[in-house]
matplotlib code that plots the C-alpha trace (Angstrom):
import matplotlib.pyplot as plt

x = [36.5, 33.5, 33.6, 31.7, 28.0, 25.8, 23.9, 20.6, 19.9, 19.3, 22.4, 22.1, 24.3, 25.6, 25.7, 22.0, 19.3, 17.0, 14.1, 14.9, 12.2, 14.3, 16.2, 19.9, 22.5, 23.5, 20.0, 19.8, 21.2, 24.9, 24.3, 21.8, 23.3, 23.9, 22.2, 21.1, 18.3, 17.5, 14.9, 16.3, 15.2, 13.9, 10.8, 9.9, 9.0, 11.1, 8.9, 8.9, 11.4, 13.4, 14.4, 18.2, 20.2, 23.7, 25.5, 29.1, 30.3, 28.1, 24.6, 22.2, 18.5, 15.5, 13.7, 9.9, 9.4, 7.0, 7.3, 4.2, 2.8, 4.2, 7.7, 7.0, 5.9, 9.3, 11.1, 9.2, 9.4, 13.2, 13.5, 11.5, 8.0, 4.9, 3.7, 3.8, 1.1, 1.9, 4.6, 5.5, 7.1, 9.1, 11.5, 8.8, 11.5, 14.2, 16.7, 19.2, 22.8, 25.0, 23.9, 20.3, 20.7, 17.2, 14.9, 11.7, 11.2, 8.5, 8.0, 5.2, 5.5, 6.7, 10.4, 12.8, 14.9, 14.5, 17.5, 15.3, 12.7, 13.0, 14.5, 16.7, 19.6, 21.4, 22.9, 21.1, 18.9, 17.9, 16.4, 17.3, 17.2, 14.1, 12.4, 13.7, 10.9, 9.8, 7.7, 5.6, 5.7, 3.4, 4.4, 4.5, 7.6, 7.8, 8.0, 11.4, 12.9, 16.6, 18.7, 21.4, 24.6, 27.2, 30.4, 33.6, 35.5, 39.0, 40.2, 41.1, 39.5, 37.2, 33.4, 32.7, 29.1, 28.9, 25.3, 25.3, 27.4, 26.7, 28.3, 27.7, 28.1, 30.9, 29.1, 25.5, 24.8, 25.9, 23.4, 20.6, 22.2, 20.4, 22.1, 24.8, 28.0, 30.8, 31.5, 32.8, 32.5, 30.9, 30.1, 27.5, 29.1, 27.3, 24.6, 27.0, 28.2, 32.0, 34.3, 37.0, 40.7, 42.3, 45.4, 45.9, 42.8, 43.2, 41.4, 40.1, 38.3, 36.7, 35.6, 33.8, 32.1, 30.9, 29.6, 27.6, 25.7, 24.9, 27.8, 29.9, 33.2, 35.1, 36.9, 40.7, 41.6, 40.0, 35.3, 35.4, 37.2, 36.5, 39.3, 40.1, 41.5, 39.9, 41.7, 39.7, 40.9, 38.5, 36.3, 34.1, 30.4, 30.1, 32.4, 31.4, 33.3, 36.6, 39.1, 39.5, 43.1, 44.5, 43.5, 44.6, 46.5, 44.4, 45.7, 44.7, 42.0, 40.7, 41.8, 43.4, 47.2, 48.9, 45.7, 42.4, 38.8, 38.2, 36.4, 35.1, 33.9, 31.9, 31.1, 27.4, 26.2, 24.6, 21.0, 21.9, 24.1, 23.6, 24.2, 23.5, 20.0, 18.8, 17.3, 19.0, 20.2, 20.6, 18.4, 18.5, 19.7, 18.3, 15.7, 16.2, 18.5, 21.4, 21.5, 23.8, 25.3, 26.6, 24.5, 21.0, 18.6, 15.2, 12.2, 13.1, 10.6, 12.8, 15.7, 18.9, 17.6, 16.8, 17.8, 21.2, 21.3, 24.3, 24.5, 26.5, 26.4, 23.4, 21.3, 20.5, 21.0, 21.3, 24.0, 24.0, 24.1, 27.0, 29.6, 27.5, 28.4, 28.6, 31.9, 30.5, 27.2, 29.0, 30.8, 27.4, 26.1, 29.0, 28.9, 25.3, 26.1, 25.0, 27.0, 28.0, 25.6, 23.4, 22.4, 23.5, 20.4, 20.3, 17.7, 15.7, 14.6, 13.7, 12.0, 13.3, 14.7, 14.3, 16.9, 20.5, 22.5, 25.6, 27.8, 28.4, 30.7, 31.6, 34.6, 35.5, 38.2, 35.9, 37.8, 36.6, 34.9, 32.3, 31.0, 32.1, 35.7, 35.4, 36.5, 33.7, 33.1, 32.2, 30.3, 27.1, 26.6, 23.4, 22.3, 18.6, 16.7, 15.8, 19.4, 19.3, 21.4, 20.1, 21.3, 20.0, 22.3, 22.9, 21.4, 21.7, 19.2, 17.2, 14.5, 11.7, 9.9, 9.4, 7.3, 4.6, 2.5, -0.4, -3.3, -6.3, -5.4, -5.7, -2.0, 1.1, 0.9, -2.4, -4.2, -5.1, -2.1, -1.1, 1.8, 3.7, 3.5, 4.3, 1.2, 1.2, 4.8, 4.5, 4.5, 1.2, -0.1, -2.9, -4.4, -3.9, -6.6, -7.8, -8.8, -6.6, -5.0, -3.8, -1.3, 1.8, 1.2, 0.5, 3.8, 5.7, 4.0, 4.9, 8.5, 8.9, 7.7, 9.9, 6.8, 7.4, 5.1, 1.5, -1.1, -4.0, -4.7, -7.9, -9.8, -11.9, -11.0, -14.1, -13.4, -10.0, -10.6, -7.4, -6.2, -9.1, -6.6, -5.2, -8.4, -7.7, -6.2, -2.6, -1.6, -3.5, -3.0, -0.4, 1.0, 3.9, 5.9, 6.3, 10.1, 10.2, 11.8, 9.3, 5.7, 6.9, 9.1, 5.9, 4.1, 1.5, -0.3, 2.0, 0.4, -2.6, -4.7, -7.7, -9.8, -13.6, -14.1, -12.1, -10.1, -11.2, -13.3, -12.5, -8.8, -6.2, -5.2, -3.0, -2.2, 1.3, 2.9, 6.4, 6.0, 4.3, 3.7, 5.6, 4.0, 6.3, 5.3, 7.4, 8.5, 9.8, 6.3, 4.8, 7.5, 7.1, 3.3, 2.4, 0.3, -2.5, -6.1, -9.1, -12.3, -15.9, -17.8, -20.6, -18.0, -16.8, -20.1, -18.7, -15.5, -17.6, -19.7, -16.5, -14.9, -12.1, -12.3, -11.4, -14.0, -14.6, -16.0, -19.4, -19.9, -19.4, -21.9, -22.0, -20.7, -17.5, -14.1, -11.8, -8.0, -6.6, -3.0, -3.0, -0.4, -0.2, 0.6, 2.4, 2.3, 4.6, 4.5, 8.1, 7.4, 7.2, 3.4, 0.4, -1.2, -4.9, -7.5, -8.4, -12.1, -13.8, -15.9, -19.1, -18.2, -17.0, -18.9, -20.4, -20.0, -22.6, -21.2, -17.7, -19.2, -16.7, -16.4, -14.2, -12.3, -10.5, -12.1, -8.7, -5.8, -3.9, -3.7, -2.5, -1.6, 0.3, 2.2, 3.9, 7.6, 6.8, 4.6, 1.1, -1.4, -2.5, -4.3, -5.9, -7.0, -7.6, -8.2, -11.2, -10.7, -9.3, -10.1, -6.9, -5.7, -2.6, -2.1, 1.2, 3.8, 7.5, 8.3, 7.3, 4.8, 1.1, -1.6, -3.9, -6.2, -8.8, -11.6, -14.0, -17.0, -16.6, -13.2, -10.7, -8.8, -5.1, -1.5, 0.6, 4.3, 6.3, 3.2, 2.0, -1.3, -1.3, -3.8, -3.5, -3.5, -6.7, -9.0, -11.2, -9.7, -6.1, -5.4, -5.0, -7.5, -5.4, -8.1, -7.4, -3.6, -1.4, 1.8, 4.9, 7.1, 5.5, 6.0, 3.9, 3.2, 1.6, 1.0, 0.0, -2.0, -1.9, -3.9, -1.8, -5.0, -3.0, 0.3, 3.5, 7.1, 8.2, 6.1, 8.9, 8.8, 5.0, 5.5, 6.7, 7.7, 8.4, 9.3, 6.6, 6.7, 3.5, 3.5, -0.2, 0.0, 2.2, 3.4, 6.7, 7.4, 11.0, 13.3, 10.6, 11.7, 10.4, 10.7, 13.9, 15.7, 17.9, 20.3, 19.0, 20.7, 19.1, 15.7, 15.8, 15.8, 12.1, 10.8, 7.6, 7.0, 7.1, 7.6, 4.6, 5.4, 4.5, 2.2, -1.1, -0.3]
y = [14.8, 14.4, 11.7, 8.5, 9.5, 8.0, 4.9, 6.2, 8.8, 8.9, 9.7, 11.9, 12.8, 15.8, 13.6, 13.7, 12.5, 14.8, 12.9, 14.2, 16.2, 18.2, 21.2, 20.2, 22.2, 24.3, 25.6, 27.1, 30.6, 30.5, 31.9, 29.2, 27.1, 23.5, 21.1, 17.5, 16.0, 12.8, 11.3, 9.8, 8.8, 5.8, 3.6, 5.0, 3.8, 4.7, 7.7, 9.5, 10.7, 13.6, 16.1, 16.3, 18.6, 18.1, 21.4, 22.6, 19.0, 18.3, 16.9, 18.9, 19.4, 21.8, 23.6, 23.3, 27.1, 28.4, 25.1, 24.3, 21.7, 23.9, 23.4, 19.7, 19.6, 21.1, 18.5, 15.5, 16.6, 17.3, 13.7, 12.3, 11.8, 13.0, 15.0, 15.5, 13.9, 15.6, 17.0, 16.6, 19.1, 18.5, 15.8, 13.0, 10.9, 11.6, 14.3, 14.9, 16.0, 18.7, 22.2, 23.3, 24.6, 26.1, 28.0, 30.0, 28.6, 30.3, 28.2, 28.6, 24.9, 25.7, 26.1, 23.7, 23.2, 23.9, 26.3, 28.7, 29.1, 32.4, 31.7, 33.3, 32.3, 29.0, 28.1, 30.9, 29.4, 29.8, 26.3, 23.1, 19.6, 18.9, 21.1, 19.0, 18.7, 15.5, 14.8, 12.0, 11.8, 9.9, 6.3, 7.1, 8.6, 11.0, 8.9, 9.0, 10.9, 10.8, 12.4, 15.1, 15.2, 17.9, 15.9, 17.9, 17.3, 17.8, 20.2, 23.6, 26.7, 24.7, 24.2, 21.4, 20.2, 16.9, 16.3, 12.6, 9.6, 6.9, 3.9, 4.2, 1.1, 1.4, -0.5, 0.1, -3.6, -3.6, -0.9, -3.5, -5.5, -5.5, -4.6, -2.5, -3.9, -2.2, 1.0, 4.5, 6.2, 9.6, 12.5, 15.2, 18.6, 21.8, 19.9, 18.1, 14.5, 14.2, 11.2, 10.8, 10.6, 7.4, 9.1, 8.0, 5.8, 2.7, -0.5, 0.9, 3.7, 1.0, -1.0, 2.1, 2.8, -0.8, -0.8, 2.4, 0.7, -2.5, -4.8, -6.5, -6.4, -5.1, -7.1, -6.8, -5.0, 3.3, 13.0, 15.6, 14.8, 15.9, 18.1, 16.2, 12.9, 10.7, 9.0, 6.3, 3.9, 1.3, 1.0, 4.1, 3.5, 6.2, 8.2, 11.3, 10.0, 9.7, 12.5, 14.5, 14.7, 17.8, 19.0, 16.7, 18.2, 18.2, 18.6, 21.6, 19.4, 18.6, 15.0, 13.3, 13.8, 10.4, 8.6, 7.2, 7.4, 5.4, 2.2, -0.1, -3.7, -4.9, -8.4, -8.8, -10.8, -14.2, -12.7, -10.4, -12.5, -12.0, -14.2, -13.8, -14.8, -16.3, -12.9, -9.6, -8.3, -10.2, -11.6, -12.9, -16.4, -16.7, -14.8, -16.8, -15.4, -17.7, -19.6, -17.7, -19.8, -17.1, -13.9, -13.0, -10.0, -10.1, -7.7, -5.5, -4.2, -4.5, -6.6, -5.6, -4.3, -5.8, -6.6, -8.3, -11.8, -14.2, -17.9, -19.2, -22.7, -23.6, -20.7, -17.4, -14.3, -10.5, -7.8, -5.1, -1.6, -0.3, 1.2, 0.1, 2.1, 2.2, 0.4, -2.7, -2.5, -2.5, -5.7, -7.3, -6.0, -7.2, -10.6, -11.0, -10.1, -6.5, -3.3, -0.9, 0.1, 3.2, 3.2, 1.6, 1.5, 1.0, 0.8, -2.1, 0.2, -2.7, -4.8, -6.7, -10.2, -13.0, -15.4, -14.5, -11.3, -12.9, -9.8, -6.5, -3.5, -4.7, -3.0, -3.8, -2.5, -2.8, -5.5, -8.6, -11.3, -11.8, -9.8, -12.7, -11.9, -8.4, -7.7, -7.7, -7.9, -11.4, -10.3, -8.7, -7.0, -5.0, -5.5, -6.1, -6.6, -2.9, -2.3, -4.7, -3.4, -3.3, -2.2, -0.9, -1.9, -0.5, -3.0, -2.9, -1.1, -3.9, -1.7, -3.6, -0.5, 0.6, -2.5, -2.0, 0.9, 1.7, 3.6, 5.5, 5.5, 8.5, 8.6, 6.9, 4.0, 2.5, 1.7, -0.8, -2.9, -2.4, -4.2, -3.8, -7.0, -8.1, -8.6, -9.2, -8.1, -4.9, -3.8, -2.8, -1.8, -4.0, -5.3, -8.4, -10.9, -10.8, -14.5, -15.9, -12.5, -12.2, -10.8, -12.5, -11.2, -7.7, -7.9, -8.5, -5.5, -3.1, -4.4, -4.0, -0.4, 0.4, 1.3, -1.0, -3.8, -4.5, -3.3, -4.7, -6.8, -6.1, -8.4, -5.6, -2.0, -0.3, 2.6, 3.2, 4.3, 3.4, 4.1, 2.9, 1.8, -0.6, -2.3, -5.6, -8.4, -9.2, -11.4, -14.1, -17.1, -15.2, -17.1, -15.7, -17.0, -13.4, -13.1, -12.4, -9.1, -8.7, -9.9, -11.4, -13.8, -15.3, -18.3, -17.1, -18.3, -16.7, -16.0, -18.4, -16.1, -17.3, -14.9, -15.3, -12.0, -10.0, -6.8, -3.2, -2.8, -6.4, -6.1, -6.7, -3.8, -3.1, -0.5, -0.3, 0.9, 1.5, -0.5, -3.8, -5.8, -9.0, -11.5, -13.9, -16.5, -17.0, -20.7, -20.7, -19.9, -22.8, -25.1, -24.0, -24.1, -27.4, -29.9, -32.4, -32.3, -34.6, -32.5, -33.7, -33.0, -31.1, -28.5, -28.0, -26.9, -23.4, -25.0, -27.6, -24.8, -23.1, -26.3, -26.3, -30.1, -33.0, -34.1, -37.3, -35.4, -35.1, -38.8, -39.2, -38.9, -35.8, -37.6, -38.7, -37.0, -35.4, -35.4, -31.9, -30.9, -27.4, -24.6, -20.8, -18.7, -15.4, -13.6, -10.6, -7.9, -7.2, -5.3, -1.6, -1.1, -2.4, -5.7, -5.0, -7.5, -7.2, -7.2, -4.0, -3.8, -4.1, -7.6, -9.0, -12.0, -12.0, -15.4, -15.4, -18.4, -16.9, -13.3, -11.6, -10.5, -12.5, -10.2, -13.1, -16.4, -18.2, -16.6, -19.6, -23.3, -26.0, -29.5, -32.6, -34.6, -38.0, -38.0, -38.7, -35.6, -37.1, -35.1, -37.2, -34.7, -31.3, -28.2, -25.5, -22.1, -21.0, -17.3, -14.9, -11.6, -9.6, -7.3, -6.0, -8.2, -6.6, -4.2, -3.4, -0.7, 2.7, 1.5, 2.1, -0.5, 0.5, -2.5, -4.1, -6.5, -5.6, -3.5, -3.9, -2.2, -1.9, -5.1, -5.5, -5.9, -2.8, -2.7, -3.8, -5.5, -9.1, -10.9, -13.8, -16.6, -18.5, -22.3, -22.3, -20.6, -22.4, -23.6, -23.1, -26.8, -29.8, -32.6, -35.7, -38.1, -40.7, -40.2, -43.2, -42.8, -41.9, -39.1, -36.3, -32.9, -30.0, -27.1, -23.6, -21.3, -17.7, -15.8, -19.0, -17.7, -14.5, -12.5, -9.6, -8.6, -9.0, -8.2, -11.7, -14.9, -17.4, -16.8, -17.3, -21.0, -22.6, -26.2, -28.4, -32.0, -33.7, -37.0, -38.5, -41.7, -42.0, -40.4, -37.3, -35.1, -33.2, -30.4, -29.6, -28.1, -25.4, -22.9, -20.5, -21.1, -19.8, -19.6, -22.6, -23.7, -25.7, -28.8, -28.6, -27.8, -30.9, -33.0, -31.9, -34.0, -33.6, -29.9, -26.9, -23.3, -21.0, -19.6, -22.8, -24.6, -23.1, -22.2]
z = [14.2, 16.6, 19.1, 18.2, 18.4, 21.1, 19.9, 21.3, 18.7, 15.0, 13.0, 10.0, 7.1, 5.3, 2.3, 1.6, -0.7, -2.8, -1.4, 2.1, 3.9, 6.3, 5.0, 4.8, 6.6, 3.6, 2.9, 6.4, 7.0, 7.7, 11.2, 12.2, 15.0, 13.8, 16.2, 16.4, 18.4, 20.1, 22.5, 25.7, 29.2, 31.1, 30.5, 27.1, 23.7, 20.6, 19.7, 23.1, 25.6, 27.0, 24.3, 24.1, 21.9, 20.6, 20.2, 20.4, 21.0, 24.0, 24.7, 26.7, 27.4, 26.8, 29.6, 29.9, 30.4, 27.7, 25.8, 23.7, 21.4, 18.5, 19.8, 20.1, 16.4, 15.4, 17.5, 16.2, 12.5, 12.9, 14.2, 11.2, 12.7, 11.1, 14.1, 17.8, 20.0, 23.3, 25.5, 29.2, 31.7, 34.9, 33.7, 33.2, 31.5, 34.2, 34.7, 31.9, 32.2, 30.6, 29.6, 29.2, 25.6, 25.1, 27.5, 26.8, 23.3, 21.3, 18.2, 15.6, 14.6, 11.1, 11.8, 10.0, 13.1, 16.8, 16.5, 14.5, 17.2, 19.3, 22.7, 25.4, 23.2, 22.9, 26.3, 28.1, 30.8, 34.5, 34.6, 36.5, 35.0, 37.1, 34.4, 31.4, 28.8, 27.0, 23.9, 22.5, 18.7, 16.3, 15.5, 11.8, 10.2, 7.3, 4.2, 2.6, 5.6, 5.9, 8.6, 8.1, 10.1, 10.1, 10.4, 9.7, 6.5, 8.1, 5.4, 7.0, 5.5, 3.2, 3.5, 1.0, 0.8, -1.0, -1.9, -2.7, -3.6, -6.2, -7.9, -11.7, -13.8, -16.5, -19.2, -20.2, -20.1, -16.4, -15.6, -15.8, -13.1, -9.8, -7.5, -9.1, -7.5, -9.4, -11.3, -11.1, -7.7, -8.3, -5.9, -6.5, -5.9, -6.9, -8.6, -10.9, -10.8, -10.6, -10.6, -8.0, -9.1, -8.0, -6.8, -3.2, -3.4, -1.2, -0.6, 2.7, 0.7, -1.5, 1.7, 3.0, -0.3, -0.6, 2.9, 2.3, -0.5, 1.5, 0.6, 3.2, 1.3, -1.7, -4.5, -4.5, -7.8, -12.0, -17.4, -14.8, -11.6, -8.0, -6.8, -3.6, -2.6, 0.2, 3.1, 4.9, 7.6, 6.4, 9.5, 8.8, 8.3, 5.6, 3.3, 5.1, 8.2, 6.2, 6.0, 2.8, 1.5, -0.1, -3.6, -6.4, -9.3, -12.5, -16.0, -18.2, -19.8, -16.3, -16.4, -13.5, -13.3, -13.2, -12.4, -13.6, -12.3, -9.1, -9.8, -7.0, -7.3, -4.4, -3.2, -2.4, 0.6, -0.2, 0.0, -2.8, -5.0, -8.8, -11.8, -15.5, -16.5, -19.8, -20.6, -20.6, -17.3, -14.0, -11.3, -7.8, -7.4, -3.9, -1.8, 1.3, 4.0, 4.7, 8.0, 10.4, 13.1, 15.5, 15.1, 13.9, 13.9, 15.5, 15.7, 12.8, 10.3, 7.2, 5.9, 7.6, 10.9, 14.3, 17.8, 17.8, 19.2, 19.4, 19.9, 22.9, 24.4, 22.2, 23.5, 21.8, 23.9, 23.5, 23.6, 26.3, 24.9, 27.1, 24.7, 21.7, 18.6, 14.8, 14.7, 16.5, 14.7, 11.4, 12.3, 12.8, 9.5, 7.5, 9.3, 8.2, 4.5, 4.6, 4.3, 7.1, 9.8, 9.4, 13.1, 16.3, 18.5, 22.3, 25.0, 23.5, 20.7, 18.4, 21.1, 24.1, 24.0, 26.5, 27.9, 28.7, 28.0, 26.4, 25.7, 27.4, 26.8, 23.3, 21.6, 18.0, 15.7, 12.7, 10.9, 12.8, 10.9, 13.6, 16.6, 18.8, 18.0, 19.5, 23.0, 25.5, 29.3, 30.1, 33.2, 32.0, 35.3, 35.9, 32.2, 31.6, 28.3, 28.5, 27.3, 24.3, 21.4, 17.9, 14.4, 11.1, 8.2, 4.7, 2.2, -1.6, -3.7, -5.3, -6.9, -5.1, -4.1, -7.7, -8.5, -5.8, -4.6, -2.2, -3.9, -2.5, 1.2, 3.5, 4.0, 2.5, 5.0, 3.8, 0.6, -2.1, -3.1, -6.8, -8.4, -11.7, -13.7, -17.2, -19.4, -23.1, -23.4, -21.5, -17.8, -16.4, -13.0, -11.5, -8.3, -6.1, -5.6, -2.0, -1.7, 1.1, 1.7, 5.3, 7.8, 6.3, 2.8, 4.2, 6.2, 3.0, 1.3, 4.1, 4.2, 0.5, 0.6, 3.6, 5.7, 8.7, 9.8, 8.7, 11.1, 9.1, 6.0, 4.0, 1.7, 0.2, -0.6, -1.9, 0.5, -1.2, -4.8, -6.6, -10.1, -12.4, -15.0, -12.4, -11.4, -13.2, -11.2, -12.2, -9.2, -7.5, -5.1, -3.1, -0.1, 1.9, 4.8, 6.0, 5.5, 1.8, 0.6, -2.2, -2.9, -6.2, -4.1, -2.5, -4.0, -6.5, -9.6, -12.1, -15.5, -14.9, -12.7, -10.7, -8.7, -8.4, -6.6, -9.1, -8.4, -8.1, -4.9, -3.9, -4.3, -1.4, 0.8, 3.7, 6.4, 7.8, 11.0, 12.1, 15.2, 16.2, 19.4, 20.2, 22.6, 24.4, 27.0, 30.1, 30.0, 33.7, 35.0, 33.1, 34.4, 38.0, 38.2, 36.5, 38.5, 38.0, 39.3, 39.1, 38.8, 38.5, 35.3, 37.1, 38.1, 34.5, 32.9, 31.9, 30.5, 28.6, 27.0, 25.8, 24.4, 26.9, 27.4, 25.1, 22.6, 24.6, 27.5, 25.8, 26.1, 29.9, 32.8, 34.9, 38.1, 36.3, 36.7, 34.2, 34.8, 34.1, 33.5, 35.0, 34.7, 34.7, 31.6, 31.8, 28.4, 28.0, 25.3, 24.5, 21.3, 20.5, 20.5, 22.4, 21.5, 20.7, 19.5, 15.8, 16.5, 17.6, 20.8, 18.8, 17.8, 21.1, 22.4, 25.9, 27.7, 30.5, 32.3, 32.8, 32.9, 30.5, 26.9, 24.5, 22.1, 20.3, 19.6, 19.4, 21.4, 22.7, 21.9, 24.4, 23.2, 24.2, 21.5, 21.5, 20.8, 17.1, 16.8, 17.1, 19.2, 22.1, 24.4, 23.9, 25.9, 23.4, 25.0, 23.0, 23.8, 26.2, 28.0, 27.4, 30.1, 32.0, 35.0, 36.0, 34.4, 34.6, 37.1, 35.8, 33.3, 33.9, 33.2, 30.4, 29.8, 32.1, 31.1, 33.9, 33.1, 29.3, 29.6, 26.8, 26.1, 25.2, 26.6, 27.0, 26.0, 29.1, 30.7, 30.9, 31.1, 33.6, 33.5, 36.7, 36.9, 39.0, 36.4, 33.9, 30.6, 31.9, 31.4, 29.1, 29.5, 30.0, 31.2, 28.5, 28.4, 29.0, 31.2, 29.2, 27.8, 25.8, 24.3, 25.6, 23.3, 23.6, 20.7, 21.2, 18.4, 16.3, 13.3, 13.0, 13.7, 15.2, 13.4, 15.5, 14.9, 15.5, 15.3, 15.8, 19.6, 19.9, 20.4, 23.7, 24.1, 27.2, 27.8, 29.9, 31.9, 33.2, 35.4, 35.9, 39.3, 38.9, 36.1, 35.5, 33.1, 32.2, 29.5, 28.7, 26.1, 23.5, 19.8, 18.3, 21.7, 21.2, 18.5, 15.6, 16.8, 20.3, 18.8, 16.7, 19.9, 20.3, 17.4, 15.4, 16.1, 13.8, 14.7, 14.6, 11.2, 9.4, 11.9, 10.6, 7.0]

ax = plt.figure().add_subplot(projection="3d")
ax.plot(x, y, z, "-o")
ax.set_aspect("equal")
plt.show()
């Protein structure tokens, strides 16, 4: 059996889906070397890096000699990306280790695998690791792409290719249940579905099957038969990792000797619990994820994926990726009510967290109830958030994708939103009313279709001709929190539709992206830079024009003073793609007084509240000029406001607004001495989609004695336990503040 595969590459299965784009191993010529690819290296995004090849039980690299964009195309498509953007010679992403498996590659760009490109021969090279090649792939993945892995089946002298696995409900009435939680286990072999004989079948085998289909556990509890028994230890992530037993004895009529068909009965997590409805079939009892006191996922595009965070001493922190593997990832997935892990991701691949790193060098047996029960090194030495661990879990097939589609777009990631709804007793496709349609609703659509995050929400779609038969509005008044698994779970008007604009060209639309930015404010900088200043009104003319003072400032003489609570803001982009303003350059507004263009009219809001939640002072930042002030080591600045430059914040960079610039304050002229709550909200109107809005809010305790001011206990939303957060009364997180 192969050693546990490294967490920093995309695992693939020999047990594959017919929807798969890449040619599975058995449709390649028998003499084609079986390889796997990954992108590795330092200071990189998920879709770029040093090209590494797994062959003959060892990871190695590719030399840059004769490498072209055509070879990069083959690499990117083999990894599931739509295309290659560029490639880089001379170990741009750092020097690799191990053999240099390919040299002098001459690809046409149409090969199904890098192993089919002409080269010196696998392992034949005169290169050094200073010549390791890297590639940059497109953000977008091939729709429906699944990976293929060549794990051995442990039976000598046999080459068994199992094409797929399914749970088939025993009774026809059970087949309407969503999700299907119990039934016959069947494998597809040679194009035919076959049941497995329950001879030698164990509870551990059932545990693995349930995990594959998104269920955390199995119930304690049997045609043509597959000719082999299966032996699982119970901690495998997939049936393909289990050993095959010897051939089972079948009777002359091909029934199972001394046994019955294998039947599994799985226990769904609370998010996917089913109950009998009044009508035929079953339905969800809850669409809200349960509160998890010890572990959570953040920054993922779909249900069941994200950066792993654990709660310790009332504060949420991350897990370092040292030794992170499928076994530990599966413990997290089961703890959260999902199945086994599909992928164990390292290197902050689903965004970087903030705050402490709570666990390092995690080692699990696979049977722990919680990741906190696993062994780990309590000293997270030399671990930074660049090493944050993440997971992608198996989740039950709920059929949500079949009730929604994008129509008329230039690619599968964009288009007019069309939903399947019941009308006059039959199911019909129709459009969604665009009145009030925004980022949160678009986020749910992209998640439901498995297309990642929303990159834009559109309130008119005349440029995307959809199906004419689906022009009529079938859903209106949609309001989502952004966390729903399906658009139908959002609030909407039901059968009583109301849409003055109508559907067709005015219907709602979206565009989706696999990645999104994530802005997080540094609370320590706010705490350390706060002070108070009295400033005369005649020196605040620009700020007055931009509405940066309290409303009472318009009624005072020019020689009066305003008392300002000043502080610095340092806003990091910890996500996976750059933060760019929604408005194009043509619509940016020039402010002559401050001499710069505003690309967002409302980017940040500053307020002071009393302890009962009443706003007592304001200092709204009307707009910002977005740019890279500083970046992490190895990352280049891309955005600069000067000279009508591009505006934005690069991944791994931050925009700093110093305490001594205009509008970087709250006007506290009329504030009475006392204790208050200080609040900052970034991107408050969800104008730009992000992977996580819960951390866009920052709160501090503030004490003002009439002469001095103190800021303390500053923290980001979602960084503390619920109990601790409740000691900051009267405040809501950003996900509900402005809806």
